[in-house]
Structure formats: structure tokens, C-alpha cells
N, CA, C and O atoms as a GROMACS GRO file, in nm:
protein
  372
    1MET      N    1  11.484   9.673  11.895
    1MET     CA    2  11.372   9.695  11.942
    1MET      C    3  11.387   9.811  12.050
    1MET      O    4  11.441   9.795  12.160
    2VAL      N    5  11.332   9.929  12.006
    2VAL     CA    6  11.313  10.067  12.103
    2VAL      C    7  11.264  10.050  12.223
    2VAL      O    8  11.317  10.096  12.324
    3SER      N    9  11.132   9.966  12.223
    3SER     CA   10  11.058   9.962  12.344
    3SER      C   11  10.963   9.839  12.353
    3SER      O   12  10.935   9.775  12.251
    4VAL      N   13  10.916   9.808  12.474
    4VAL     CA   14  10.819   9.701  12.467
    4VAL      C   15  10.704   9.749  12.561
    4VAL      O   16  10.734   9.781  12.676
    5ASN      N   17  10.586   9.756  12.522
    5ASN     CA   18  10.476   9.774  12.608
    5ASN      C   19  10.386   9.666  12.642
    5ASN      O   20  10.338   9.602  12.548
    6ASP      N   21  10.356   9.636  12.753
    6ASP     CA   22  10.260   9.543  12.812
    6ASP      C   23  10.143   9.597  12.888
    6ASP      O   24  10.164   9.674  12.981
    7TYR      N   25  10.012   9.559  12.852
    7TYR     CA   26   9.918   9.628  12.915
    7TYR      C   27   9.818   9.507  12.962
    7TYR      O   28   9.802   9.406  12.894
    8ALA      N   29   9.761   9.526  13.071
    8ALA     CA   30   9.665   9.440  13.126
    8ALA      C   31   9.542   9.479  13.070
    8ALA      O   32   9.509   9.597  13.069
    9LEU      N   33   9.453   9.366  13.011
    9LEU     CA   34   9.335   9.377  12.934
    9LEU      C   35   9.236   9.359  13.019
    9LEU      O   36   9.247   9.285  13.116
   10LEU      N   37   9.119   9.429  12.989
   10LEU     CA   38   8.991   9.411  13.059
   10LEU      C   39   8.897   9.412  12.957
   10LEU      O   40   8.891   9.503  12.874
   11PHE      N   41   8.802   9.284  12.960
   11PHE     CA   42   8.717   9.270  12.860
   11PHE      C   43   8.570   9.308  12.903
   11PHE      O   44   8.533   9.260  13.010
   12ALA      N   45   8.493   9.378  12.842
   12ALA     CA   46   8.369   9.437  12.882
   12ALA      C   47   8.269   9.420  12.777
   12ALA      O   48   8.308   9.406  12.661
   13ASP      N   49   8.137   9.420  12.806
   13ASP     CA   50   8.028   9.428  12.733
   13ASP      C   51   8.046   9.564  12.642
   13ASP      O   52   8.088   9.668  12.692
   14LYS      N   53   8.015   9.555  12.516
   14LYS     CA   54   7.990   9.693  12.440
   14LYS      C   55   7.914   9.792  12.495
   14LYS      O   56   7.954   9.908  12.488
   15SER      N   57   7.800   9.762  12.555
   15SER     CA   58   7.719   9.875  12.593
   15SER      C   59   7.793   9.952  12.718
   15SER      O   60   7.777  10.072  12.741
   16SER      N   61   7.877   9.864  12.795
   16SER     CA   62   7.936   9.963  12.907
   16SER      C   63   8.039  10.037  12.868
   16SER      O   64   8.099  10.101  12.955
   17LEU      N   65   8.076  10.043  12.752
   17LEU     CA   66   8.190  10.147  12.689
   17LEU      C   67   8.151  10.284  12.664
   17LEU      O   68   8.232  10.375  12.644
   18GLU      N   69   7.996  10.301  12.664
   18GLU     CA   70   7.940  10.438  12.638
   18GLU      C   71   8.020  10.504  12.515
   18GLU      O   72   8.084  10.610  12.520
   19THR      N   73   8.005  10.428  12.410
   19THR     CA   74   8.034  10.481  12.272
   19THR      C   75   7.957  10.589  12.220
   19THR      O   76   7.994  10.664  12.129
   20ASN      N   77   7.835  10.595  12.289
   20ASN     CA   78   7.747  10.729  12.244
   20ASN      C   79   7.793  10.847  12.290
   20ASN      O   80   7.731  10.947  12.254
   21ARG      N   81   7.904  10.862  12.373
   21ARG     CA   82   7.950  10.988  12.403
   21ARG      C   83   8.039  11.052  12.290
   21ARG      O   84   8.067  11.172  12.290
   22VAL      N   85   8.080  10.966  12.196
   22VAL     CA   86   8.143  11.038  12.080
   22VAL      C   87   8.057  11.047  11.963
   22VAL      O   88   8.114  11.085  11.860
   23GLU      N   89   7.928  11.020  11.956
   23GLU     CA   90   7.838  11.031  11.866
   23GLU      C   91   7.849  11.180  11.822
   23GLU      O   92   7.860  11.263  11.912
   24GLY      N   93   7.848  11.220  11.698
   24GLY     CA   94   7.842  11.339  11.647
   24GLY      C   95   7.972  11.417  11.653
   24GLY      O   96   7.974  11.533  11.613
   25LYS      N   97   8.077  11.360  11.699
   25LYS     CA   98   8.211  11.407  11.696
   25LYS      C   99   8.290  11.380  11.554
   25LYS      O  100   8.276  11.278  11.486
   26LYS      N  101   8.375  11.490  11.523
   26LYS     CA  102   8.445  11.481  11.405
   26LYS      C  103   8.566  11.379  11.463
   26LYS      O  104   8.646  11.431  11.540
   27ILE      N  105   8.581  11.256  11.435
   27ILE     CA  106   8.699  11.176  11.457
   27ILE      C  107   8.781  11.158  11.324
   27ILE      O  108   8.728  11.107  11.226
   28PHE      N  109   8.909  11.201  11.321
   28PHE     CA  110   8.992  11.162  11.228
   28PHE      C  111   9.094  11.061  11.275
   28PHE      O  112   9.164  11.071  11.376
   29MET      N  113   9.092  10.954  11.180
   29MET     CA  114   9.185  10.844  11.229
   29MET      C  115   9.292  10.789  11.126
   29MET      O  116   9.255  10.737  11.021
   30ALA      N  117   9.409  10.800  11.157
   30ALA     CA  118   9.516  10.754  11.073
   30ALA      C  119   9.565  10.622  11.122
   30ALA      O  120   9.642  10.615  11.217
   31ASP      N  121   9.524  10.522  11.063
   31ASP     CA  122   9.545  10.382  11.117
   31ASP      C  123   9.656  10.316  11.016
   31ASP      O  124   9.627  10.234  10.928
   32LEU      N  125   9.785  10.362  11.044
   32LEU     CA  126   9.871  10.334  10.937
   32LEU      C  127   9.918  10.166  10.925
   32LEU      O  128   9.994  10.123  10.838
   33ASN      N  129   9.863  10.092  11.021
   33ASN     CA  130   9.886   9.949  10.990
   33ASN      C  131   9.757   9.870  11.002
   33ASN      O  132   9.756   9.747  11.015
   34GLY      N  133   9.645   9.946  10.995
   34GLY     CA  134   9.520   9.875  10.986
   34GLY      C  135   9.465   9.808  11.087
   34GLY      O  136   9.357   9.752  11.065
   35GLU      N  137   9.520   9.799  11.209
   35GLU     CA  138   9.498   9.722  11.319
   35GLU      C  139   9.376   9.778  11.419
   35GLU      O  140   9.306   9.704  11.488
   36LEU      N  141   9.368   9.919  11.414
   36LEU     CA  142   9.249   9.982  11.506
   36LEU      C  143   9.142  10.004  11.456
   36LEU      O  144   9.045   9.997  11.532
   37SER      N  145   9.115  10.039  11.300
   37SER     CA  146   8.990  10.059  11.246
   37SER      C  147   8.888   9.952  11.275
   37SER      O  148   8.778   9.978  11.323
   38PRO      N  149   8.933   9.817  11.241
   38PRO     CA  150   8.813   9.727  11.283
   38PRO      C  151   8.761   9.722  11.413
   38PRO      O  152   8.646   9.682  11.433
   39ALA      N  153   8.840   9.761  11.508
   39ALA     CA  154   8.776   9.760  11.651
   39ALA      C  155   8.681   9.891  11.651
   39ALA      O  156   8.576   9.883  11.715
   40PHE      N  157   8.710  10.008  11.586
   40PHE     CA  158   8.613  10.109  11.581
   40PHE      C  159   8.484  10.082  11.480
   40PHE      O  160   8.379  10.144  11.498
   41GLN      N  161   8.498   9.997  11.384
   41GLN     CA  162   8.401   9.950  11.309
   41GLN      C  163   8.309   9.866  11.381
   41GLN      O  164   8.191   9.866  11.347
   42TYR      N  165   8.347   9.798  11.470
   42TYR     CA  166   8.289   9.665  11.550
   42TYR      C  167   8.202   9.763  11.663
   42TYR      O  168   8.085   9.737  11.689
   43LEU      N  169   8.273   9.875  11.724
   43LEU     CA  170   8.197   9.940  11.820
   43LEU      C  171   8.107  10.045  11.760
   43LEU      O  172   8.040  10.118  11.833
   44GLY      N  173   8.103  10.054  11.636
   44GLY     CA  174   8.010  10.134  11.573
   44GLY      C  175   8.028  10.294  11.570
   44GLY      O  176   7.944  10.380  11.545
   45ILE      N  177   8.171  10.308  11.606
   45ILE     CA  178   8.209  10.458  11.617
   45ILE      C  179   8.243  10.504  11.476
   45ILE      O  180   8.319  10.433  11.410
   46ASN      N  181   8.199  10.603  11.431
   46ASN     CA  182   8.207  10.688  11.299
   46ASN      C  183   8.332  10.747  11.312
   46ASN      O  184   8.365  10.802  11.418
   47TYR      N  185   8.418  10.739  11.197
   47TYR     CA  186   8.547  10.827  11.193
   47TYR      C  187   8.585  10.854  11.049
   47TYR      O  188   8.547  10.781  10.957
   48ILE      N  189   8.649  10.945  11.035
   48ILE     CA  190   8.702  10.978  10.904
   48ILE      C  191   8.838  10.913  10.882
   48ILE      O  192   8.930  10.951  10.954
   49ARG      N  193   8.859  10.826  10.797
   49ARG     CA  194   9.010  10.777  10.769
   49ARG      C  195   9.085  10.880  10.694
   49ARG      O  196   9.042  10.946  10.599
   50LYS      N  197   9.198  10.886  10.744
   50LYS     CA  198   9.296  10.963  10.686
   50LYS      C  199   9.446  10.878  10.648
   50LYS      O  200   9.492  10.786  10.717
   51ALA      N  201   9.496  10.923  10.544
   51ALA     CA  202   9.596  10.838  10.497
   51ALA      C  203   9.743  10.858  10.577
   51ALA      O  204   9.834  10.776  10.576
   52SER      N  205   9.744  10.980  10.643
   52SER     CA  206   9.880  10.984  10.732
   52SER      C  207   9.851  11.071  10.842
   52SER      O  208   9.735  11.110  10.852
   53VAL      N  209   9.939  11.108  10.930
   53VAL     CA  210   9.940  11.183  11.049
   53VAL      C  211   9.925  11.322  11.007
   53VAL      O  212   9.853  11.400  11.071
   54ALA      N  213  10.000  11.361  10.886
   54ALA     CA  214   9.994  11.498  10.836
   54ALA      C  215   9.850  11.520  10.790
   54ALA      O  216   9.791  11.620  10.830
   55ASP      N  217   9.793  11.437  10.714
   55ASP     CA  218   9.650  11.446  10.651
   55ASP      C  219   9.565  11.469  10.768
   55ASP      O  220   9.488  11.565  10.760
   56ALA      N  221   9.564  11.394  10.886
   56ALA     CA  222   9.474  11.404  10.983
   56ALA      C  223   9.506  11.546  11.075
   56ALA      O  224   9.412  11.592  11.142
   57LEU      N  225   9.618  11.604  11.077
   57LEU     CA  226   9.637  11.708  11.135
   57LEU      C  227   9.630  11.852  11.065
   57LEU      O  228   9.639  11.962  11.119
   58ALA      N  229   9.609  11.817  10.917
   58ALA     CA  230   9.580  11.942  10.838
   58ALA      C  231   9.445  12.014  10.864
   58ALA      O  232   9.437  12.132  10.830
   59LYS      N  233   9.344  11.956  10.917
   59LYS     CA  234   9.201  12.023  10.949
   59LYS      C  235   9.171  11.993  11.083
   59LYS      O  236   9.221  11.898  11.144
   60PRO      N  237   9.086  12.074  11.131
   60PRO     CA  238   9.050  12.045  11.260
   60PRO      C  239   8.948  11.946  11.298
   60PRO      O  240   8.852  11.925  11.224
   61ALA      N  241   8.966  11.882  11.411
   61ALA     CA  242   8.873  11.756  11.443
   61ALA      C  243   8.852  11.745  11.582
   61ALA      O  244   8.946  11.788  11.649
   62ASP      N  245   8.746  11.695  11.649
   62ASP     CA  246   8.728  11.665  11.798
   62ASP      C  247   8.814  11.590  11.849
   62ASP      O  248   8.874  11.622  11.952
   63ILE      N  249   8.834  11.478  11.783
   63ILE     CA  250   8.940  11.361  11.842
   63ILE      C  251   9.013  11.319  11.720
   63ILE      O  252   8.957  11.309  11.610
   64TYR      N  253   9.147  11.292  11.742
   64TYR     CA  254   9.243  11.228  11.665
   64TYR      C  255   9.287  11.093  11.707
   64TYR      O  256   9.324  11.072  11.823
   65VAL      N  257   9.285  11.003  11.618
   65VAL     CA  258   9.339  10.868  11.658
   65VAL      C  259   9.439  10.829  11.573
   65VAL      O  260   9.426  10.855  11.453
   66PHE      N  261   9.552  10.764  11.618
   66PHE     CA  262   9.659  10.724  11.544
   66PHE      C  263   9.718  10.596  11.579
   66PHE      O  264   9.748  10.577  11.697
   67SER      N  265   9.739  10.510  11.496
   67SER     CA  266   9.780  10.385  11.514
   67SER      C  267   9.894  10.350  11.400
   67SER      O  268   9.899  10.390  11.284
   68GLY      N  269   9.983  10.264  11.467
   68GLY     CA  270  10.087  10.209  11.377
   68GLY      C  271  10.198  10.317  11.323
   68GLY      O  272  10.266  10.296  11.223
   69LEU      N  273  10.205  10.422  11.395
   69LEU     CA  274  10.324  10.512  11.382
   69LEU      C  275  10.460  10.451  11.395
   69LEU      O  276  10.481  10.359  11.475
   70ASP      N  277  10.557  10.501  11.316
   70ASP     CA  278  10.693  10.462  11.336
   70ASP      C  279  10.776  10.559  11.266
   70ASP      O  280  10.722  10.645  11.197
   71SER      N  281  10.894  10.553  11.276
   71SER     CA  282  10.990  10.639  11.226
   71SER      C  283  10.991  10.625  11.072
   71SER      O  284  11.034  10.722  11.010
   72LEU      N  285  10.952  10.523  11.005
   72LEU     CA  286  10.942  10.500  10.862
   72LEU      C  287  10.834  10.556  10.809
   72LEU      O  288  10.853  10.614  10.702
   73ASN      N  289  10.728  10.555  10.852
   73ASN     CA  290  10.608  10.606  10.801
   73ASN      C  291  10.544  10.753  10.852
   73ASN      O  292  10.444  10.808  10.805
   74THR      N  293  10.629  10.801  10.961
   74THR     CA  294  10.603  10.937  10.997
   74THR      C  295  10.726  11.013  11.049
   74THR      O  296  10.779  10.995  11.159
   75PRO      N  297  10.767  11.105  10.948
   75PRO     CA  298  10.882  11.176  10.976
   75PRO      C  299  10.896  11.259  11.093
   75PRO      O  300  10.792  11.301  11.144
   76ALA      N  301  11.004  11.290  11.142
   76ALA     CA  302  11.023  11.374  11.262
   76ALA      C  303  10.960  11.507  11.265
   76ALA      O  304  10.910  11.544  11.372
   77PRO      N  305  10.956  11.574  11.177
   77PRO     CA  306  10.850  11.724  11.183
   77PRO      C  307  10.737  11.680  11.209
   77PRO      O  308  10.682  11.735  11.305
   78VAL      N  309  10.664  11.576  11.141
   78VAL     CA  310  10.533  11.548  11.179
   78VAL      C  311  10.503  11.502  11.316
   78VAL      O  312  10.403  11.537  11.378
   79ILE      N  313  10.585  11.430  11.357
   79ILE     CA  314  10.595  11.373  11.514
   79ILE      C  315  10.596  11.525  11.595
   79ILE      O  316  10.510  11.556  11.677
   80ALA      N  317  10.694  11.601  11.560
   80ALA     CA  318  10.700  11.734  11.644
   80ALA      C  319  10.568  11.823  11.646
   80ALA      O  320  10.528  11.880  11.747
   81ARG      N  321  10.508  11.829  11.531
   81ARG     CA  322  10.383  11.883  11.514
   81ARG      C  323  10.268  11.802  11.605
   81ARG      O  324  10.186  11.862  11.675
   82LEU      N  325  10.275  11.676  11.595
   82LEU     CA  326  10.169  11.610  11.680
   82LEU      C  327  10.186  11.643  11.826
   82LEU      O  328  10.095  11.673  11.903
   83ARG      N  329  10.341  11.633  11.860
   83ARG     CA  330  10.342  11.675  12.005
   83ARG      C  331  10.299  11.831  12.034
   83ARG      O  332  10.253  11.860  12.145
   84ASP      N  333  10.314  11.917  11.943
   84ASP     CA  334  10.246  12.039  11.954
   84ASP      C  335  10.107  12.024  11.977
   84ASP      O  336  10.061  12.089  12.070
   85PHE      N  337  10.030  11.950  11.910
   85PHE     CA  338   9.899  11.952  11.922
   85PHE      C  339   9.856  11.902  12.027
   85PHE      O  340   9.753  11.951  12.073
   86ILE      N  341   9.920  11.790  12.097
   86ILE     CA  342   9.898  11.740  12.224
   86ILE      C  343   9.924  11.830  12.350
   86ILE      O  344   9.860  11.827  12.454
   87ALA      N  345  10.016  11.900  12.322
   87ALA     CA  346  10.078  12.004  12.410
   87ALA      C  347   9.964  12.135  12.424
   87ALA      O  348   9.949  12.201  12.527
   88ASN      N  349   9.901  12.152  12.315
   88ASN     CA  350   9.810  12.250  12.308
   88ASN      C  351   9.669  12.222  12.336
   88ASN      O  352   9.579  12.304  12.321
   89GLY      N  353   9.653  12.082  12.385
   89GLY     CA  354   9.541  12.040  12.428
   89GLY      C  355   9.443  11.954  12.328
   89GLY      O  356   9.328  11.925  12.360
   90ALA      N  357   9.498  11.920  12.216
   90ALA     CA  358   9.435  11.846  12.133
   90ALA      C  359   9.390  11.698  12.190
   90ALA      O  360   9.471  11.646  12.268
   91ARG      N  361   9.276  11.630  12.162
   91ARG     CA  362   9.233  11.505  12.227
   91ARG      C  363   9.286  11.404  12.120
   91ARG      O  364   9.240  11.393  12.006
   92VAL      N  365   9.372  11.344  12.166
   92VAL     CA  366   9.464  11.229  12.070
   92VAL      C  367   9.467  11.094  12.140
   92VAL      O  368   9.504  11.089  12.258
   93LEU      N  369   9.431  10.986  12.077
   93LEU     CA  370   9.445  10.856  12.119
   93LEU      C  371   9.548  10.796  12.036
   93LEU      O  372   9.581  10.679  12.053
   0.00000   0.00000   0.00000
């Protein structure tokens, strides 16, 4: 195991999340393990599904969302490109 992350969870009503703030934004999502997209669907957040990180980074978007990345499905050069995107101010979740 490389790392373990623990997070305190806070449950809130959907309306308090202000998802309207992302309405009209171009959101690219590469949900490589299929665990995050159901939450976005539940919250009514529109996004464009991408098959990989490289596919998501190929075109400009307002927000990039990545889930399920690991060394098997995301090669080191793509991770380096993602780090560059973040360093240059890209909005990445």
C-alpha cells in the first residue's frame, strides 16, 4: 500500500451545496473506477465523460475532475502533464 487517506465526512442537504455555481461550466470527468460519476448525477451536475486523463486534458474545460487514477491506468507522462495543468492554475478536483 502506498498511502492511506482518512477524511471526516459531513453530510448536508443537497441545496446547501450550491451546485448552481457550476451551471454552464464545461466540466470534463475521467472517472476511471466509476465511483464519482454517480454522485455528480445525483447532484444534477452536468459533465462530459472522458475515457482517460489524457483525453480530458486534450481540450480546454472550466473544471477537470479525476477519480480512480493509479500507476496502471495513468502513465507517468500523463501525471506530469496533469501536474503542469495544476501548476498553471487549472481547476482540478
